[in-house]
C-alpha positions as CSV (number, residue, x, y, z in Angstrom):
1,X,-5.4,7.1,25.5
2,X,-2.5,8.9,27.1
3,X,0.7,8.5,25.2
4,X,3.8,6.9,27.1
5,X,6.2,9.4,28.6
6,X,9.9,8.1,27.5
7,X,12.6,9.5,29.6
8,X,15.3,7.1,27.9
9,X,14.4,6.9,24.2
10,X,17.4,4.5,23.0
11,X,16.6,2.2,26.0
12,X,12.8,2.1,25.2
13,X,13.7,1.4,21.5
14,X,16.1,-1.3,22.7
15,X,13.4,-2.9,24.6
16,X,11.0,-2.9,21.6
17,X,13.5,-4.2,19.5
18,X,14.7,-6.7,21.8
19,X,11.1,-8.2,22.5
20,X,10.4,-8.2,18.9
21,X,13.5,-10.1,17.9
22,X,12.5,-12.6,20.8
23,X,9.0,-13.0,19.4
24,X,10.2,-13.5,16.0
25,X,12.5,-16.7,17.1
26,X,9.0,-18.1,18.7
27,X,7.0,-17.1,15.7
28,X,8.8,-19.1,13.2
29,X,8.4,-22.2,15.2
30,X,4.5,-22.0,14.9
31,X,2.6,-24.3,12.1
32,X,1.0,-22.2,9.5
33,X,-2.3,-23.5,10.8
34,X,-1.6,-22.0,14.5
35,X,-0.8,-18.7,12.7
36,X,-4.2,-19.0,10.7
37,X,-5.9,-19.7,13.9
38,X,-4.7,-16.6,15.4
39,X,-5.6,-14.5,12.6
40,X,-9.3,-15.9,12.7
41,X,-9.4,-14.9,16.5
42,X,-8.2,-11.8,15.7
43,X,-10.8,-11.1,12.9
44,X,-13.6,-12.2,15.3
45,X,-12.5,-9.9,18.1
46,X,-12.3,-7.0,15.7
47,X,-16.0,-7.8,15.0
48,X,-17.1,-8.4,18.6
49,X,-15.3,-4.9,19.5
50,X,-16.7,-2.7,16.8
51,X,-18.5,-0.5,19.0
52,X,-15.3,0.1,20.9
53,X,-13.0,0.8,17.8
54,X,-15.6,3.3,16.7
55,X,-15.5,5.1,20.0
56,X,-11.8,5.0,20.1
57,X,-11.7,6.6,16.6
58,X,-14.3,9.2,17.4
59,X,-11.7,10.4,19.9
60,X,-9.4,10.8,16.8
61,X,-11.7,12.4,14.7
62,X,-12.6,15.0,17.3
63,X,-8.9,16.6,17.1
64,X,-8.7,16.2,13.5
65,X,-9.4,19.8,12.6
66,X,-7.1,21.1,15.5
67,X,-4.2,18.8,14.2
68,X,-5.1,20.4,10.7
69,X,-5.9,17.2,8.6
70,X,-6.9,17.6,5.2
71,X,-10.2,16.0,3.9
72,X,-8.6,13.2,2.2
73,X,-6.7,12.4,5.5
74,X,-9.9,12.2,7.5
75,X,-11.6,9.9,5.0
76,X,-8.3,7.7,5.5
77,X,-8.7,8.3,9.4
78,X,-12.4,7.2,9.8
79,X,-13.7,3.9,11.3
80,X,-17.4,3.1,11.0
81,X,-18.8,-0.4,11.3
82,X,-18.5,-1.0,7.8
83,X,-15.0,-0.3,7.9
84,X,-14.4,-2.5,10.9
85,X,-16.3,-5.4,9.0
86,X,-13.6,-4.9,6.2
87,X,-10.6,-4.5,8.3
88,X,-11.5,-8.0,9.8
89,X,-12.6,-9.5,6.6
90,X,-9.1,-8.7,5.5
91,X,-7.5,-10.4,8.4
92,X,-9.8,-13.4,7.9
93,X,-8.7,-13.6,4.1
94,X,-5.2,-13.5,4.9
95,X,-5.5,-16.1,7.4
96,X,-7.4,-18.5,4.8
97,X,-4.4,-17.9,2.2
98,X,-1.7,-20.3,1.2
99,X,1.0,-20.3,4.1
100,X,4.1,-18.7,2.4
101,X,6.4,-19.7,5.0
102,X,8.3,-23.2,4.0
103,X,7.3,-22.9,0.2
104,X,10.0,-24.3,-1.9
105,X,10.5,-21.5,-4.5
106,X,13.0,-23.9,-6.7
107,X,14.5,-27.1,-6.3
108,X,17.0,-29.4,-7.9
109,X,19.5,-32.1,-7.5
110,X,23.1,-31.8,-8.5
111,X,25.2,-34.4,-10.1
112,X,26.9,-35.2,-7.0
113,X,23.5,-35.9,-5.5
114,X,23.4,-32.8,-3.3
115,X,19.5,-31.9,-3.1
116,X,19.5,-28.2,-3.2
117,X,16.2,-26.2,-2.5
118,X,15.5,-22.3,-2.2
119,X,12.7,-22.1,0.8
120,X,11.0,-19.1,1.7
121,X,11.0,-17.9,5.4
122,X,10.4,-15.1,7.0
123,X,12.2,-11.9,6.9
124,X,12.3,-11.2,10.9
125,X,11.6,-8.1,12.4
126,X,9.4,-5.3,10.5
127,X,9.0,-1.7,11.3
128,X,6.0,-0.3,9.9
129,X,5.5,3.8,10.0
130,X,2.2,5.1,9.0
131,X,-0.1,7.8,8.9
132,X,-3.9,8.3,9.0
133,X,-5.0,5.1,8.1
134,X,-5.9,2.6,11.6
135,X,-6.6,-0.2,9.0
136,X,-3.0,-0.4,8.7
137,X,-2.5,-1.5,12.1
138,X,-4.6,-4.7,11.7
139,X,-3.6,-5.2,7.9
140,X,0.0,-4.8,8.9
141,X,-0.3,-6.9,12.1
142,X,-2.4,-9.9,9.9
143,X,0.1,-10.0,7.2
144,X,3.5,-10.2,9.5
145,X,1.7,-12.8,11.5
146,X,0.9,-14.9,8.5
147,X,4.8,-14.5,7.1
148,X,6.2,-15.2,10.4
149,X,7.5,-12.1,11.4
150,X,7.3,-9.7,14.4
151,X,6.4,-6.0,13.7
152,X,6.7,-2.7,15.5
153,X,4.1,-0.4,14.3
154,X,4.4,3.5,14.6
155,X,1.4,5.4,13.7
156,X,0.7,8.9,13.5
157,X,-0.6,11.1,16.5
158,X,-3.7,11.7,14.7
159,X,-4.8,8.0,14.8
160,X,-3.2,7.3,18.3
161,X,-6.8,6.2,20.1
162,X,-7.6,4.1,17.1
163,X,-4.4,2.4,16.7
164,X,-4.0,1.6,20.2
165,X,-7.5,0.2,20.3
166,X,-6.7,-2.1,17.2
167,X,-3.2,-3.2,18.7
168,X,-4.6,-4.0,21.8
169,X,-7.2,-6.3,20.2
170,X,-4.6,-8.0,18.3
171,X,-2.3,-8.6,21.3
172,X,-5.0,-9.7,23.4
173,X,-5.8,-12.4,21.0
174,X,-2.3,-13.4,20.4
175,X,-1.8,-14.2,24.2
176,X,-5.3,-15.8,24.2
177,X,-3.9,-18.1,21.7
178,X,-0.8,-18.8,23.6
179,X,1.7,-16.6,21.4
180,X,4.1,-14.0,22.3
181,X,2.2,-10.6,22.3
182,X,5.0,-8.8,21.5
183,X,5.1,-10.2,17.9
184,X,2.8,-7.0,17.4
185,X,4.1,-4.0,19.5
186,X,2.7,-0.4,18.9
187,X,4.9,2.3,20.0
188,X,3.4,4.0,22.8
189,X,4.6,7.4,22.4
190,X,4.5,10.4,19.6
191,X,7.8,11.5,20.7
192,X,9.3,11.5,16.9
193,X,13.0,10.9,18.3
194,X,11.8,7.2,18.8
195,X,11.6,7.0,15.2
196,X,15.0,8.1,14.5
197,X,16.4,5.6,17.1
198,X,14.6,2.9,15.7
199,X,15.9,3.5,12.4
200,X,19.4,3.0,13.4
201,X,18.7,-0.6,14.6
202,X,19.6,-2.5,11.7
203,X,21.2,-5.5,13.3
204,X,17.4,-6.1,14.9
205,X,15.2,-4.8,12.5
206,X,15.2,-6.3,9.0
207,X,13.2,-3.9,6.9
208,X,11.1,-0.8,7.5
209,X,8.2,0.3,5.4
210,X,6.9,3.7,5.2
211,X,3.1,4.5,4.6
212,X,2.3,8.0,4.5
213,X,2.9,11.4,2.9
214,X,6.1,12.1,0.6
215,X,7.8,14.2,3.5
216,X,7.3,11.2,5.6
217,X,8.8,8.5,3.5
218,X,11.6,10.8,2.4
219,X,12.4,11.4,6.1
220,X,12.6,7.7,6.6
221,X,14.8,7.2,3.6
222,X,17.3,9.7,4.8
223,X,17.4,8.5,8.3
224,X,17.4,4.7,7.9
225,X,20.1,2.3,8.0
226,X,17.6,-0.6,7.7
227,X,16.5,-1.4,4.2
228,X,13.4,0.6,3.2
229,X,10.5,-0.4,0.6
230,X,8.6,2.5,-0.5
231,X,6.8,4.7,-2.7
232,X,7.0,8.5,-2.6
233,X,4.0,9.6,-4.3
234,X,0.8,8.0,-6.3
235,X,1.0,10.1,-9.5
236,X,-1.3,7.7,-11.4
237,X,-2.5,8.2,-15.1
238,X,-5.2,6.9,-17.5
239,X,-4.5,7.1,-21.1
240,X,-7.7,6.8,-23.6
241,X,-6.0,5.4,-26.6
242,X,-7.4,6.2,-30.3
243,X,-8.6,2.2,-29.8
244,X,-11.0,3.3,-27.2
245,X,-13.4,4.9,-29.6
246,X,-14.5,0.9,-30.3
247,X,-14.9,0.2,-26.7
248,X,-18.4,-0.4,-25.5
249,X,-20.3,3.0,-25.0
250,X,-19.2,4.9,-22.0
251,X,-16.4,2.4,-20.8
252,X,-13.8,4.8,-21.3
253,X,-15.8,7.8,-19.4
254,X,-17.0,5.4,-16.8
255,X,-13.3,4.0,-15.6
256,X,-12.1,8.0,-15.8
257,X,-14.7,9.1,-13.6
258,X,-13.9,6.0,-11.1
259,X,-10.3,6.2,-11.5
260,X,-10.4,9.9,-10.3
261,X,-13.8,10.1,-8.1
262,X,-14.3,7.0,-6.6
263,X,-12.0,7.8,-3.5
264,X,-9.8,10.8,-4.6
265,X,-7.7,10.8,-1.6
266,X,-5.9,7.4,-1.9
267,X,-2.6,7.0,-3.9
268,X,-4.0,4.8,-6.6
269,X,-6.5,7.6,-7.6
270,X,-5.8,8.8,-11.2
271,X,-4.2,12.2,-11.2
272,X,-3.7,12.9,-14.9
273,X,-5.6,11.7,-17.8
274,X,-4.2,11.8,-21.3
275,X,-6.5,11.4,-24.3
276,X,-5.2,10.5,-28.1
277,X,-6.0,13.5,-30.5
278,X,-8.1,11.2,-32.3
279,X,-11.2,10.9,-29.6
280,X,-12.2,14.1,-28.8
281,X,-15.7,12.9,-28.4
282,X,-14.3,11.0,-25.5
283,X,-12.3,13.7,-24.1
284,X,-15.6,15.8,-24.0
285,X,-17.9,13.2,-22.7
286,X,-15.3,12.3,-19.7
287,X,-14.4,15.8,-18.9
288,X,-18.0,16.3,-18.8
289,X,-18.8,13.8,-16.4
290,X,-15.8,14.4,-14.1
291,X,-17.1,18.2,-13.9
292,X,-20.5,16.8,-12.9
293,X,-18.5,14.7,-10.1
294,X,-17.2,18.2,-9.0
295,X,-13.4,17.8,-10.2
296,X,-11.8,20.6,-11.3
297,X,-10.0,20.4,-14.5
298,X,-6.6,21.8,-15.1
299,X,-6.1,21.2,-18.8
300,X,-3.5,21.7,-21.8
301,X,-4.3,24.3,-24.7
302,X,-5.6,21.3,-27.0
303,X,-8.3,20.2,-24.3
304,X,-9.0,23.6,-23.3
305,X,-10.1,24.3,-27.2
306,X,-12.1,21.2,-27.1
307,X,-13.8,22.0,-23.8
308,X,-14.6,25.7,-24.3
309,X,-18.3,26.7,-23.7
310,X,-18.9,23.2,-22.2
311,X,-17.1,23.1,-18.6
312,X,-15.0,25.4,-16.8
313,X,-11.3,24.7,-16.9
314,X,-8.1,25.9,-15.7
315,X,-4.8,26.1,-17.8
316,X,-2.4,23.5,-16.8
317,X,1.3,24.2,-16.2
318,X,4.2,21.9,-15.6
319,X,3.7,21.4,-11.9
320,X,0.1,19.5,-12.7
321,X,1.8,16.9,-14.7
322,X,3.8,16.2,-11.4
323,X,1.1,16.7,-9.1
324,X,-0.5,14.1,-6.5
325,X,-3.6,16.0,-5.9
326,X,-5.3,13.4,-3.6
327,X,-8.2,15.7,-4.0
328,X,-11.0,16.0,-6.8
329,X,-8.7,17.9,-9.4
330,X,-7.4,16.2,-12.3
331,X,-4.8,17.4,-15.0
332,X,-6.0,16.6,-18.7
333,X,-3.5,16.6,-21.8
334,X,-4.1,15.5,-25.4
335,X,-1.1,13.4,-27.0
336,X,-0.8,12.4,-30.5
337,X,0.5,8.9,-30.1
338,X,0.9,6.1,-27.6
339,X,4.6,6.7,-27.8
340,X,3.9,10.3,-26.7
341,X,1.5,9.1,-23.8
342,X,4.4,6.7,-22.7
343,X,7.1,9.2,-23.0
344,X,5.1,11.5,-20.6
345,X,4.0,8.8,-18.2
346,X,7.7,7.7,-17.9
347,X,8.7,11.3,-17.3
348,X,6.1,12.7,-14.9
349,X,4.7,9.6,-13.3
350,X,5.6,8.0,-9.9
351,X,6.0,4.2,-11.4
352,X,2.6,3.5,-9.1
353,X,0.0,2.8,-11.5
354,X,-1.0,3.6,-14.9
355,X,-3.7,2.5,-17.2
356,X,-4.5,2.4,-20.8
357,X,-8.0,2.3,-22.4
358,X,-8.1,0.8,-26.0
359,X,-9.8,-2.1,-28.0
360,X,-6.3,-2.5,-29.8
361,X,-4.5,-5.2,-28.3
362,X,-1.3,-4.5,-30.0
363,X,-1.4,-1.2,-28.6
364,X,-2.4,-2.2,-24.9
365,X,0.6,-5.0,-25.1
366,X,3.2,-2.2,-26.3
367,X,1.9,0.0,-23.1
368,X,2.2,-2.9,-20.8
369,X,5.7,-3.5,-22.0
370,X,7.3,0.1,-22.2
371,X,5.4,2.1,-19.2
372,X,7.8,1.8,-16.4
373,X,5.1,1.0,-13.2
374,X,4.7,-1.4,-10.6
375,X,0.9,-1.8,-11.9
376,X,-0.2,-1.4,-15.3
377,X,-3.7,-1.8,-16.0
378,X,-5.6,-2.4,-19.5
379,X,-9.2,-1.4,-19.5
380,X,-9.8,-0.9,-15.8
381,X,-9.7,1.6,-13.2
382,X,-6.4,2.4,-11.6
383,X,-8.3,2.0,-8.0
384,X,-7.8,-2.0,-8.5
385,X,-4.4,-1.4,-7.7
386,X,-4.8,-2.4,-4.3
387,X,-3.7,-5.7,-2.1
388,X,-7.5,-6.5,-1.3
389,X,-8.3,-6.3,-5.1
390,X,-5.4,-8.7,-5.9
391,X,-6.7,-11.1,-3.8
392,X,-3.9,-10.8,-1.2
393,X,-6.3,-10.0,1.6
394,X,-4.4,-6.7,2.4
395,X,-1.2,-5.2,1.6
396,X,1.6,-4.2,3.8
397,X,2.3,-1.2,1.6
398,X,2.8,-0.3,-2.5
399,X,6.2,-0.6,-3.5
400,X,7.4,1.3,-6.5
401,X,10.9,-0.1,-5.8
402,X,12.3,-2.8,-8.1
403,X,14.1,-4.7,-5.2
404,X,12.9,-6.9,-3.4
405,X,9.1,-6.3,-3.9
406,X,7.0,-4.3,-6.7
407,X,3.6,-3.3,-6.5
408,X,1.0,-4.3,-3.5
409,X,2.9,-6.3,-1.1
410,X,1.0,-9.5,0.6
411,X,2.4,-11.9,3.2
412,X,4.6,-13.6,0.6
413,X,6.6,-10.1,0.0
414,X,7.0,-10.1,3.7
415,X,9.3,-13.2,3.1
416,X,13.0,-13.8,2.2
417,X,14.6,-17.1,1.3
418,X,17.5,-19.2,2.4
419,X,19.1,-22.3,0.5
420,X,18.7,-25.5,2.2
421,X,21.2,-28.4,1.0
422,X,20.9,-31.9,1.6
423,X,23.7,-34.5,1.0
424,X,24.5,-38.0,2.4
425,X,28.2,-37.7,3.2
426,X,29.6,-35.8,0.1
427,X,33.0,-33.9,0.3
428,X,34.2,-31.1,-1.9
429,X,37.2,-32.4,-3.7
């Protein structure tokens, strides 16, 4: 794909925004069944065009080294037939979900006979700015269509061929189904000034969701006049409590390894493992297993002493407790209590996803109550913090904010509400 040369950036952005607003006005009139049918058509087209998508992705992968992409970013960028099927399955799953638009969140009748309802409605126009992951193109398009929103997509230059191929399929399916193809628009240039211009359009674009590295997200927050839903980093923790020694044999070890190793370059991979001082055997067992999976261990003095002669380690410093490695590196610390673990997580964590491993239900309940994170897991891997794993089909992003959404965001999180009041002639005295 050759990117579009833009001579008048403000005019180009106005055109994108105006087309999205117009599309959102028609999209809101469609039935839930029609929007679901569009999504099923998109899912089928993704499968039918697998070879074309893999070919487009190959062009992006060919320039990955030239662009200086890390191994983690290359992994996020890659498309193969299995990942195309997963993209299509996500779109189909979103199609089959309960339609959020028109749901009555609350309803009651006042003493004067007024019937008052809080009804879920689309937000309007969404701007998604993202890096590396081409599947965001299909996920974001599907979630926005499901929730009745138009979307402007701005992917990174590293995935320009892949994103264009996916967006092209989506737009063709929309048009074939008689729906305005400008419901989904992909910014056709890598000119960074386009992003700055779009972020000024708070009268036309209702929300912006950046997905990518911390520097991208902070840049969006600093420039945007539009409300931003975000998370900066995924510094996720697993805390192995004293009660973990009574879990089934190998459970704690397997969860720790999975949380770090299964896919280390994503935001819900564990970056720090905290062990209660009463479970030295679990620390040793887990750390040996991590090392056997090529994980480099950065440990505090207590852990270093336990692991001496058993596995290679490096001394951890303050920066390690704050790090989002996105690689086969993990920080390990020994704590003396659940309270110390919670305090550490609340100080150094990113409010994304944190887990406790324990057989003590009281300890688990305290951890859930006191850890200030969007996702808190008990006796399972942090890797389950994901829209698909939560049954949302996919996610538009993971929010560590507290307003208006938190955690993996599905179609319902792309809606707001309006008050609908029905009367039979009441007037206010």
